[in-house]
Structures are given as structure tokens and as C-alpha cells.
C-alpha positions as CSV (number, residue, x, y, z in Angstrom):
1,X,0.0,0.0,0.0
2,X,1.3,3.4,-1.0
3,X,0.2,5.8,1.8
4,X,0.9,8.8,-0.4
5,X,-1.7,7.7,-2.9
6,X,-5.2,9.2,-2.7
7,X,-7.5,7.4,-0.3
8,X,-10.2,5.1,-1.7
9,X,-13.6,6.6,-1.9
10,X,-15.0,4.1,0.6
11,X,-13.6,2.0,3.4
12,X,-9.9,1.1,4.1
13,X,-7.3,1.5,1.3
14,X,-6.1,3.7,-1.4
15,X,-7.4,4.6,-4.9
16,X,-7.3,1.7,-7.3
17,X,-7.6,-1.0,-4.6
18,X,-10.7,-3.0,-4.3
19,X,-11.3,-6.1,-2.2
20,X,-9.5,-9.1,-3.8
21,X,-12.0,-11.7,-5.2
22,X,-10.2,-14.5,-3.4
23,X,-10.3,-12.6,-0.1
24,X,-14.0,-12.0,-0.5
25,X,-14.7,-15.7,-1.3
26,X,-12.6,-16.8,1.6
27,X,-14.4,-14.4,4.0
28,X,-17.8,-15.5,2.6
29,X,-17.0,-19.2,3.3
30,X,-15.7,-18.4,6.7
31,X,-18.8,-16.4,7.8
32,X,-21.2,-19.0,6.4
33,X,-19.4,-22.2,7.6
34,X,-17.8,-21.1,10.9
35,X,-20.1,-18.4,12.1
36,X,-23.4,-19.8,10.8
37,X,-24.4,-16.8,8.6
38,X,-27.0,-17.6,5.9
39,X,-25.8,-17.7,2.3
40,X,-24.3,-14.3,1.5
41,X,-24.4,-12.6,-1.9
42,X,-21.4,-10.7,-3.3
43,X,-21.8,-7.2,-4.6
44,X,-19.4,-5.1,-6.6
45,X,-18.6,-1.4,-5.7
46,X,-20.3,1.1,-7.9
47,X,-17.7,2.7,-10.2
48,X,-17.2,6.5,-10.0
49,X,-18.7,7.0,-13.4
50,X,-22.0,5.6,-12.2
51,X,-22.0,7.1,-8.7
52,X,-24.1,9.9,-7.5
53,X,-21.9,13.0,-7.0
54,X,-23.9,16.2,-7.3
55,X,-22.5,19.1,-9.2
56,X,-20.6,21.6,-7.0
57,X,-22.7,24.5,-5.7
58,X,-19.6,26.8,-5.6
59,X,-17.0,27.9,-8.1
60,X,-13.4,27.8,-7.1
61,X,-12.6,31.3,-5.8
62,X,-9.7,33.1,-7.5
63,X,-7.8,33.6,-4.3
64,X,-7.7,29.8,-3.7
65,X,-7.3,28.7,-7.3
66,X,-3.7,27.6,-6.9
67,X,-4.6,24.8,-4.4
68,X,-8.4,24.4,-4.6
69,X,-10.4,22.2,-6.9
70,X,-14.0,21.1,-7.7
71,X,-12.8,17.8,-9.3
72,X,-15.5,15.2,-9.1
73,X,-13.2,12.3,-8.0
74,X,-11.5,14.4,-5.3
75,X,-14.9,15.5,-4.0
76,X,-16.1,11.9,-3.8
77,X,-12.9,10.9,-1.9
78,X,-13.5,13.6,0.6
79,X,-17.2,12.8,1.3
80,X,-16.8,10.2,3.9
81,X,-14.6,8.8,6.6
82,X,-14.6,5.1,7.6
83,X,-17.7,4.8,9.8
84,X,-19.7,1.8,8.7
85,X,-22.6,3.8,7.3
86,X,-20.1,5.9,5.3
87,X,-18.4,2.8,3.9
88,X,-21.8,1.3,2.9
89,X,-22.9,4.4,1.1
90,X,-19.6,4.9,-0.6
91,X,-19.5,1.3,-1.8
92,X,-22.9,1.7,-3.3
93,X,-22.0,4.9,-5.1
94,X,-24.0,7.4,-2.9
95,X,-21.9,10.6,-2.6
96,X,-24.8,13.0,-2.2
97,X,-23.1,14.9,0.7
98,X,-19.9,15.5,-1.3
99,X,-18.2,18.8,-0.5
100,X,-18.4,21.5,-3.2
101,X,-14.7,22.1,-3.1
102,X,-11.5,20.5,-2.0
103,X,-8.6,22.6,-0.8
104,X,-5.1,21.3,-0.4
105,X,-3.1,24.2,1.0
106,X,0.7,23.9,0.8
107,X,1.6,26.4,3.5
108,X,0.2,27.6,6.8
109,X,-0.6,31.0,5.1
110,X,-2.8,29.1,2.6
111,X,-4.6,27.4,5.4
112,X,-5.3,30.8,7.0
113,X,-6.4,32.2,3.6
114,X,-8.8,29.3,3.1
115,X,-10.4,29.8,6.5
116,X,-10.7,33.6,5.9
117,X,-12.5,33.1,2.6
118,X,-14.8,30.4,4.1
119,X,-15.7,32.7,7.0
120,X,-16.5,35.6,4.7
121,X,-18.5,33.3,2.3
122,X,-20.3,31.3,4.9
123,X,-18.8,28.0,3.7
124,X,-18.5,25.0,6.1
125,X,-15.0,23.6,6.4
126,X,-14.1,20.0,7.2
127,X,-10.4,19.5,8.0
128,X,-9.0,16.1,6.8
129,X,-5.6,14.5,7.4
130,X,-6.0,10.8,6.3
131,X,-9.8,10.6,6.3
132,X,-9.9,7.5,8.4
133,X,-12.2,8.7,11.2
134,X,-14.8,6.1,12.3
135,X,-17.2,8.4,14.2
136,X,-18.9,10.3,11.4
137,X,-17.0,13.5,11.8
138,X,-14.8,13.4,8.8
139,X,-17.0,14.7,6.0
140,X,-19.2,17.8,5.5
141,X,-22.4,18.4,7.4
142,X,-25.6,17.0,6.0
143,X,-29.3,17.6,6.2
144,X,-30.7,20.7,7.8
145,X,-27.3,21.7,9.1
146,X,-25.9,21.7,5.6
147,X,-28.6,24.1,4.5
148,X,-27.3,26.8,6.9
149,X,-24.2,27.3,4.8
150,X,-23.5,28.7,1.3
151,X,-21.5,25.5,0.6
152,X,-19.0,23.1,1.9
153,X,-15.2,22.7,1.6
154,X,-12.9,19.8,2.6
155,X,-9.5,21.1,3.7
156,X,-6.9,18.4,3.2
157,X,-3.6,18.9,5.1
158,X,-1.6,16.3,3.1
159,X,0.9,18.8,1.6
160,X,2.0,19.8,5.1
161,X,3.9,16.6,5.7
162,X,7.4,17.5,7.0
163,X,9.4,16.9,10.1
164,X,10.6,20.5,10.5
165,X,13.0,20.3,13.4
166,X,14.5,17.7,15.7
167,X,15.8,18.3,19.2
168,X,17.9,15.2,19.8
169,X,18.9,16.4,23.3
170,X,15.4,16.7,24.5
171,X,14.1,14.0,22.3
172,X,11.4,16.1,20.6
173,X,10.5,16.9,17.0
174,X,8.4,19.7,15.4
175,X,6.2,17.9,12.8
176,X,3.6,19.3,10.4
177,X,0.0,18.1,10.9
178,X,-0.4,16.5,7.5
179,X,2.4,14.0,7.9
180,X,1.1,10.4,7.9
181,X,2.5,7.8,10.3
182,X,4.9,6.1,7.9
183,X,6.1,9.4,6.5
184,X,6.9,11.1,9.8
185,X,8.6,8.0,11.2
186,X,10.7,7.6,8.0
187,X,12.0,11.1,8.5
188,X,12.6,10.5,12.2
189,X,14.5,7.3,11.4
190,X,17.4,9.5,10.1
191,X,17.9,10.5,13.7
192,X,17.4,7.0,15.1
193,X,14.1,8.2,16.7
194,X,10.4,7.5,16.2
195,X,7.1,8.7,17.5
196,X,5.8,5.8,19.5
197,X,2.1,6.1,18.4
198,X,0.7,3.3,16.3
199,X,-3.1,3.4,15.9
200,X,-4.7,0.7,13.9
201,X,-5.1,3.3,11.1
202,X,-1.4,4.1,11.2
203,X,-0.7,3.5,7.5
204,X,-3.3,6.1,6.3
205,X,-3.7,8.5,9.2
206,X,-1.6,11.4,10.4
207,X,-0.5,13.7,13.2
208,X,-3.1,16.4,12.8
209,X,-5.9,13.8,12.9
210,X,-4.4,12.0,15.8
211,X,-4.3,15.1,17.9
212,X,-7.7,16.4,16.8
213,X,-9.4,13.1,17.7
214,X,-7.2,12.2,20.8
215,X,-6.2,9.0,18.9
216,X,-5.3,5.9,20.9
217,X,-2.2,3.9,19.9
218,X,-1.3,0.3,20.3
219,X,0.8,1.0,23.5
220,X,-1.6,-0.5,25.9
221,X,-0.6,1.0,29.2
222,X,1.8,3.9,29.1
223,X,1.3,6.0,26.0
224,X,-2.3,5.1,25.4
225,X,-3.4,8.4,23.8
226,X,-1.6,10.9,21.5
227,X,-1.9,13.5,24.3
228,X,1.0,11.9,26.2
229,X,3.4,12.9,23.4
230,X,2.3,16.5,22.8
231,X,4.7,19.2,24.0
232,X,3.1,22.1,22.2
233,X,0.6,22.5,19.4
234,X,-0.2,25.1,16.8
235,X,-3.7,25.5,15.4
236,X,-4.9,28.0,12.8
237,X,-8.4,29.1,13.6
238,X,-10.6,31.5,11.7
239,X,-9.8,34.1,14.4
240,X,-6.0,33.5,14.0
241,X,-3.2,31.4,15.2
242,X,-3.5,29.5,18.5
243,X,-0.2,28.2,19.7
244,X,0.8,26.7,23.1
245,X,4.1,27.1,24.8
246,X,6.7,24.4,24.3
247,X,7.4,23.0,27.8
248,X,7.9,19.5,29.3
249,X,5.0,20.2,31.7
250,X,3.5,23.1,33.7
251,X,1.1,23.9,36.4
252,X,-0.2,27.2,35.2
253,X,-4.0,27.0,35.0
254,X,-6.0,24.7,32.7
255,X,-3.7,23.3,30.1
256,X,-4.2,25.0,26.7
257,X,-2.9,22.0,24.9
258,X,-5.9,20.0,26.1
259,X,-8.2,22.5,24.4
260,X,-6.7,21.5,21.0
261,X,-6.3,17.8,21.7
262,X,-9.7,16.3,20.9
263,X,-11.1,19.5,19.3
264,X,-11.9,17.4,16.2
265,X,-11.6,20.3,13.7
266,X,-14.4,22.3,15.4
267,X,-12.0,25.1,16.5
268,X,-9.4,25.2,13.8
269,X,-6.8,23.3,11.8
270,X,-3.8,21.7,13.5
271,X,-0.8,22.7,11.4
272,X,2.1,21.5,13.5
273,X,3.1,20.3,16.9
274,X,6.2,19.6,19.0
275,X,6.1,15.9,19.9
276,X,8.0,13.7,22.3
277,X,10.0,11.1,20.4
278,X,12.3,8.3,21.5
279,X,14.8,5.7,20.2
280,X,13.4,2.6,18.7
281,X,13.2,-0.4,21.1
282,X,16.2,-2.7,21.1
283,X,14.7,-5.3,23.4
284,X,11.3,-6.9,23.2
285,X,9.6,-9.7,25.0
286,X,6.2,-11.2,24.2
287,X,3.9,-14.1,25.2
288,X,0.5,-15.6,24.6
289,X,-1.4,-16.4,27.8
290,X,-4.6,-18.4,27.8
291,X,-7.6,-18.3,30.3
292,X,-10.9,-20.0,30.8
293,X,-13.1,-17.0,30.7
294,X,-13.1,-13.3,30.4
295,X,-13.2,-12.5,34.1
296,X,-10.1,-14.5,35.2
297,X,-8.2,-12.9,32.3
298,X,-9.4,-9.5,33.4
299,X,-8.3,-10.2,37.0
300,X,-4.9,-11.1,35.8
301,X,-4.5,-8.0,33.7
302,X,-5.6,-5.9,36.6
303,X,-2.9,-7.5,38.8
304,X,-0.3,-6.8,36.1
305,X,-1.1,-3.1,35.6
306,X,-1.6,-2.4,39.3
307,X,1.9,-3.8,39.8
308,X,3.0,-0.9,37.6
309,X,4.7,-3.2,35.1
310,X,3.6,-1.0,32.1
311,X,3.6,-3.5,29.3
312,X,3.6,-2.2,25.8
313,X,1.0,-4.8,24.9
314,X,-1.6,-6.1,27.4
315,X,-4.7,-7.0,25.4
316,X,-7.5,-9.4,26.1
317,X,-9.3,-11.1,23.2
318,X,-12.1,-13.4,24.0
319,X,-12.7,-16.6,22.0
320,X,-15.5,-15.0,20.0
321,X,-13.1,-12.3,18.8
322,X,-10.3,-14.6,17.8
323,X,-12.9,-16.7,15.9
324,X,-14.2,-13.7,14.1
325,X,-10.7,-13.1,12.8
326,X,-10.2,-16.7,11.6
327,X,-8.3,-18.2,14.6
328,X,-10.9,-20.8,15.4
329,X,-8.5,-23.2,17.0
330,X,-8.1,-20.7,20.0
331,X,-11.0,-22.0,22.1
332,X,-9.9,-20.0,25.2
333,X,-9.5,-16.3,26.0
334,X,-6.2,-15.0,24.7
335,X,-4.1,-12.3,26.5
336,X,-1.2,-10.9,24.4
337,X,1.6,-9.6,26.6
338,X,4.5,-7.6,25.3
339,X,7.3,-5.5,26.8
340,X,9.9,-3.3,25.1
341,X,12.9,-1.1,26.0
342,X,15.5,0.8,24.2
343,X,17.8,0.5,27.2
344,X,17.7,-3.0,28.7
345,X,16.4,-6.5,28.4
346,X,12.7,-6.9,29.3
347,X,12.8,-10.5,30.5
348,X,12.2,-9.7,34.2
349,X,9.1,-7.6,33.5
350,X,7.5,-10.3,31.3
351,X,8.4,-13.1,33.7
352,X,6.8,-11.2,36.6
353,X,3.7,-10.6,34.5
354,X,3.5,-14.3,33.7
355,X,3.7,-15.1,37.4
356,X,0.8,-12.8,38.1
357,X,-1.2,-14.3,35.2
358,X,-0.6,-17.8,36.5
359,X,-2.0,-16.8,39.9
360,X,-5.3,-16.2,38.1
361,X,-5.3,-19.4,36.0
362,X,-3.3,-18.1,33.0
363,X,-1.3,-20.6,31.1
364,X,1.6,-19.9,28.7
365,X,2.4,-23.3,27.2
366,X,4.8,-22.1,24.5
367,X,6.7,-19.8,26.9
368,X,7.8,-16.3,26.2
369,X,9.7,-15.0,23.1
370,X,12.6,-12.5,23.6
371,X,14.1,-10.3,20.9
372,X,17.1,-8.1,20.9
373,X,20.9,-8.2,21.2
374,X,21.8,-11.8,22.0
375,X,18.3,-13.1,21.3
376,X,17.8,-12.6,17.5
377,X,15.2,-10.5,15.8
378,X,12.5,-12.8,14.4
379,X,9.4,-13.9,16.2
380,X,8.4,-17.5,15.4
381,X,6.0,-17.5,12.5
382,X,3.7,-20.1,14.1
383,X,3.4,-18.4,17.5
384,X,-0.1,-17.2,18.4
385,X,1.3,-13.7,19.0
386,X,2.4,-13.6,15.4
387,X,-0.8,-15.2,14.1
388,X,-3.0,-12.8,15.9
389,X,-1.0,-9.7,14.8
390,X,-1.4,-10.8,11.1
391,X,-5.1,-11.6,11.5
392,X,-5.8,-8.3,13.1
393,X,-4.4,-6.1,10.3
394,X,-7.0,-3.7,8.8
395,X,-7.7,-4.3,5.1
396,X,-9.2,-7.1,3.1
397,X,-11.6,-8.5,5.8
398,X,-13.3,-5.1,6.4
399,X,-13.7,-4.5,2.6
400,X,-15.0,-8.0,2.1
401,X,-17.6,-7.6,4.7
402,X,-19.0,-4.5,3.0
403,X,-19.1,-6.4,-0.3
404,X,-20.9,-9.2,1.4
405,X,-23.6,-7.0,3.1
406,X,-22.4,-7.8,6.6
407,X,-23.5,-5.5,9.4
408,X,-20.5,-4.8,11.6
409,X,-19.5,-2.2,14.1
410,X,-17.9,-1.4,17.4
411,X,-18.7,0.2,20.8
412,X,-15.8,1.1,23.0
413,X,-15.6,2.8,26.4
414,X,-13.7,2.8,29.7
415,X,-14.9,1.4,33.0
416,X,-13.5,0.9,36.5
417,X,-12.5,-2.6,37.5
418,X,-15.3,-3.0,40.1
419,X,-18.0,-2.3,37.5
420,X,-16.5,-4.3,34.6
421,X,-18.0,-7.8,35.2
422,X,-21.6,-6.5,35.5
423,X,-21.1,-4.1,32.6
424,X,-19.5,-6.7,30.3
425,X,-22.4,-9.0,30.8
426,X,-25.0,-6.3,30.2
427,X,-23.1,-5.0,27.1
428,X,-22.8,-8.4,25.4
429,X,-26.4,-9.2,26.1
430,X,-27.6,-5.8,24.8
431,X,-25.7,-6.1,21.5
432,X,-26.6,-9.8,21.0
433,X,-30.3,-9.1,21.6
434,X,-30.3,-6.1,19.3
435,X,-28.6,-8.1,16.5
436,X,-31.0,-11.0,16.9
437,X,-34.0,-8.5,16.7
438,X,-33.0,-6.7,13.5
439,X,-30.7,-9.2,11.8
440,X,-32.0,-12.6,13.0
441,X,-28.6,-13.5,14.6
442,X,-25.2,-12.0,15.4
443,X,-21.9,-12.4,17.1
444,X,-20.4,-10.1,19.8
445,X,-16.9,-10.1,21.0
446,X,-15.0,-8.5,23.9
447,X,-11.4,-7.3,23.9
448,X,-9.4,-4.8,25.9
449,X,-7.5,-2.3,23.8
450,X,-5.9,-0.4,26.7
451,X,-5.7,-1.0,30.4
452,X,-5.1,1.3,33.4
453,X,-4.5,0.7,37.2
454,X,-8.2,1.7,37.8
455,X,-9.9,0.0,34.9
456,X,-9.8,-1.3,31.3
457,X,-11.0,0.1,28.0
458,X,-13.3,-2.7,26.8
459,X,-14.0,-2.8,23.0
460,X,-17.0,-4.7,21.6
461,X,-17.3,-5.8,18.0
462,X,-20.7,-6.9,16.6
463,X,-21.2,-8.8,13.3
464,X,-24.4,-9.9,11.7
465,X,-25.9,-10.7,8.3
466,X,-27.4,-7.5,6.8
467,X,-30.3,-6.6,4.6
468,X,-29.7,-6.3,0.8
469,X,-30.8,-2.7,0.8
470,X,-28.0,-0.4,1.9
471,X,-30.1,2.0,3.8
472,X,-31.9,-0.8,5.6
473,X,-28.5,-2.2,6.5
474,X,-27.5,1.2,7.9
475,X,-30.6,1.2,10.0
476,X,-29.7,-2.3,11.3
477,X,-26.2,-1.0,12.3
478,X,-27.7,2.1,13.9
479,X,-30.1,0.0,16.1
480,X,-27.4,-2.3,17.3
481,X,-25.0,0.6,17.9
482,X,-27.6,2.5,19.8
483,X,-28.3,-0.5,22.1
484,X,-24.6,-0.6,23.0
485,X,-24.3,3.1,23.6
486,X,-27.5,3.2,25.7
487,X,-26.0,0.5,27.9
488,X,-22.8,2.5,28.2
489,X,-24.8,5.5,29.5
490,X,-26.8,3.3,31.9
491,X,-23.5,2.6,33.6
492,X,-22.5,6.3,33.5
493,X,-19.5,5.7,31.3
494,X,-18.1,7.4,28.1
495,X,-19.3,6.7,24.5
496,X,-15.7,6.8,23.3
497,X,-12.4,5.9,24.7
498,X,-10.3,6.6,21.6
499,X,-12.6,6.7,18.5
500,X,-13.6,10.4,18.9
501,X,-17.0,12.0,19.2
502,X,-17.7,13.0,15.7
503,X,-21.4,13.2,14.8
504,X,-22.2,9.5,15.6
505,X,-21.5,9.9,19.3
506,X,-22.8,13.4,19.9
507,X,-26.1,12.5,21.6
508,X,-24.3,10.3,24.1
509,X,-21.4,12.6,24.6
510,X,-23.9,15.3,25.6
511,X,-25.0,12.9,28.4
512,X,-21.4,12.4,29.6
513,X,-20.2,16.0,30.0
514,X,-21.1,18.3,32.8
515,X,-24.4,20.1,32.3
516,X,-22.8,23.5,31.5
517,X,-19.8,22.2,29.6
518,X,-21.6,22.4,26.3
519,X,-22.0,26.2,27.0
520,X,-18.3,26.4,27.7
521,X,-17.4,24.7,24.4
522,X,-19.8,27.0,22.5
523,X,-18.2,30.0,24.1
524,X,-14.7,28.9,23.1
525,X,-15.9,28.2,19.6
526,X,-17.5,31.6,19.4
527,X,-14.1,33.2,20.1
528,X,-12.0,31.0,17.7
529,X,-14.6,30.4,15.1
530,X,-17.1,33.3,15.3
531,X,-18.9,32.4,12.1
532,X,-19.2,28.7,13.1
533,X,-17.8,27.4,9.8
534,X,-15.4,24.8,11.3
535,X,-16.7,21.1,11.3
536,X,-20.3,22.0,11.9
537,X,-22.1,19.4,14.1
538,X,-18.9,17.9,15.5
539,X,-18.7,18.3,19.3
540,X,-21.2,21.3,19.3
541,X,-23.6,22.8,16.9
542,X,-22.7,26.2,15.4
543,X,-24.7,29.3,16.4
544,X,-27.9,29.8,14.5
């Protein structure tokens, strides 16, 4: 995959890539034979020439002509993120909400000029880095909200993709917001450093989007969110530049960095940030541990993180989850443990974690794997750690499921350890019942993506056979998703741990925040975005 290529119009991947026919056939056979789905039909994505892409309602303004376009294909590619309803509509050629214009500024001055023009013209702006958002906040506003604007514009940061400065002494780097994960780390490699943030969307997502959505990476305990790496951040808002001071840390009032982290484009465009970076790990240790049940596995993980062992990887995958990804021979709960260090062997930490796991019934029959000086570099190809990592990659499976008409989605949250057993039972039941009601059947899996001393971030995936009609399938997805989010709120939790609020989680986010916090956000938005043109409907609605 070439991350510099334009993103595909729907789902995961880049332009020119479609689900491989063999991969679709393999997934179809697996869903029918292993998971008991009824016979599934295979659809082909609607080509662009046959897709619904309305004519632009705006002409490219002269002052933006050097970096702005009304190209039909570009507008289709900037219509959606990767939320399931967006992938379904894009697959079936429905790009009715396409932005009128796509701007790709090459400098920060051109970003500012774009926002100035949009403010004057009353045009809604949707900032985009990689376009991989899964919460419905990537594209332009729709429906009644769209009617309040003279038009819509997608602002793509991809031209601002450089590592501008590296401070090797402090281990920090100043990086532009449009740099995708592989690009920025390729530039940092010249200094034997890297930004230790690897979300599942790493190949196609970038720094500005990570900061804007408070992205979660694969580091399971220490650097769970991008926030942990931000030293300072610079955002261009319609009202002007908003830049925080570069410091290791401070205690001076509410942290201004936190105003930008998680702002989701509603306040401005993140053009660059100073980020903490570090040497690449020289030592790694990993092990697959098996449990009979989710609760003993959760108890073992709690013991490990409360012992302050800070594993890089500490993830629970129940037997339903591993089966969903094709590892049907794993008929127990799997916990993947991993430790890493640039400084010293990690054997003692992993050995202690295995001792704690064993106290809760965990078994590691294959023993741990160690990598680094004196150990070798290659993980055994047949280990369950390796097999799971390969099965879990984003790509063909997700695209195949859209082609097969499968209803799939996720609900993720964070919960304290004392509430987890009751919550987990309620959540699985709610999702299973909703899937049975609207789809006739369904499978629900549990995993932990991140864990903390005071609780896990449980992540639920649902999968069910969907209706042939795309809009009916979206309704099925919506019903199941709502059942999960309603359960989250019954336990007074959060509708998102790391997937952002977007528009899909807005109603539940409003229940999470303090009663007057919405007014606070509106007041901040009124200062930084007085015309309300930035990402309308994301986090807060713009003023009337």
C-alpha cells in the first residue's frame, strides 16, 4: 500500500484498490461455515462514473485557485470517513453529501487564507488528514445543518507533511499536521528516533488527525493516547493562530494543549506540533497467555497493571473475537503480553507478568519470546502472538464484509474494574439481543484495547448478516450501535475511549459531559470560530 496515494472513496485502502476476489470468497466461506451466517451474496462497488456525485454548488474562488479544486473524483474521496454507514454508502455509489470544493493548502498561510475566505463566504470547512475517522465527523455536514451554509469545503492537510525540526537532546520533534504515520517516522529514522504512536489506522492516518481526535495507539498501558506525546501544538483558527508554549510540563491553570487535543476540527486546523520522540526499542519480550473465561483474564490484567509493570501490549481477546478473525483453534481467552525497551532486556518484567497471570489461572504453554541483542530478531512465524497480529491487520476483511452485506461495528468505552463484570455481561447481552432482533442473529466479541490501574478500555465488535438494501443495512447497524451506547450510559460511562465523538456519538457525549460544559465549548468556539464554519455538528452545533 502506498500511503501517499489518494485514499479510496469508501472504506480502508487507497485509490485503485478493491477487495480481492479470493479474499471475499474466503471471508464468505468463513462467515457461512464457521459463524453460521445464511448464504451471502457478493456485490461489486459502484464505479465512480455511475456514482451519485452532485455538481458543486460553488465555483473555485480566484484567491484559492492555486490549491483548490472542484474535481469530481476528489470531492467523492472527501465525502466520507470510515464509519460503517459511510463505507456502505460509498461502496454503493452514494456521494450525495460530497463537498463542493477540496482545498489542499501547501503552507500555513494558505490554510489561513482558506479559513478567511470560508468565514466571509459562509462556507463550512471539514479538515482532513488521512480521512480514516470512524465516528462520522470526517466529512461535510448533512441535512438541515448543511442548509445553513452557502457551501462546503474539505481542507486536506496532506501537503504539510514534513518533520521541520528535531531536538535530539530533549528527544522532541516539530512535525507538520499532514504527515502520515509512515512518513513522519521515515523522516525521524534519520535521527534513530520515532514517534511511539501506532493506531490501527497508522498507515493512512496522520499527526493532525491523531491530535484532533485524541487518537489511541497500540501502546496498551503507558502512552495510550496521543496527548501523552504533545509538548506544544499550533492551530490555525478563523480568528487567527492559537499556539501553546513548548514545555515539558507546567502547572499554570487549565492546560491550553488540552483545548486542542480532541477538538476534532471544530475550533481550527492543527498545522504542526512539537512531539516527544524516542529511540526505537532494542529489546522486546512477548507471550500468549490463555484463560478459561473473560473474568479471570481481566483479573490477571488488573494485577499486572496495578503492579506498575507498564507492558507495551496487554490485550485481552475473547474466544469470539479470535474466531471472528479466523483463529478458530483458539478456544480459550487470549491475552497478548509484550514489553519493550531501548535500554535494557525486558525479560524480568515479562516473567513477573506471567507469574501474576498464573496466579489467576493463566497458562503460557509455548513460553515467552525474547528479541534483541543476544536473542535474535524474528518472532516465530507459528506463534499465536504472530498469528494474531497478522489476522488483526486492517484491510481485506473489512472491505470484504461491505461487499458481502455484513452489518459490523464497534462500541468502546472505559470502566472501573469494580464495574467491569456486570457491565460486560450487560453490554454483550444488549448487543446480541439487538442483533437478533434486527438481523436474526449476530456475534459479539469482547477485547481490551488499553488498560489502566483503575480500569480497562473494553471494546465490543458486533457482526451480523445484513439486509440487501444499503439504507436498511445502515438502520440495522444504527439500532445495534444505539443499544450498545445506551448500555454505556446506563453505567454512567463514556461513549468513546479513543474513537472520537464525531457526529455519531454526539447525543451520548452530551450525556457524559457536565451540564454547563456544552456552553463552555460554545463560548470557546465563538471566540476562535465566530462564524461557526469549522466542522459543523462535531462536538457542538454552530450558532444559529
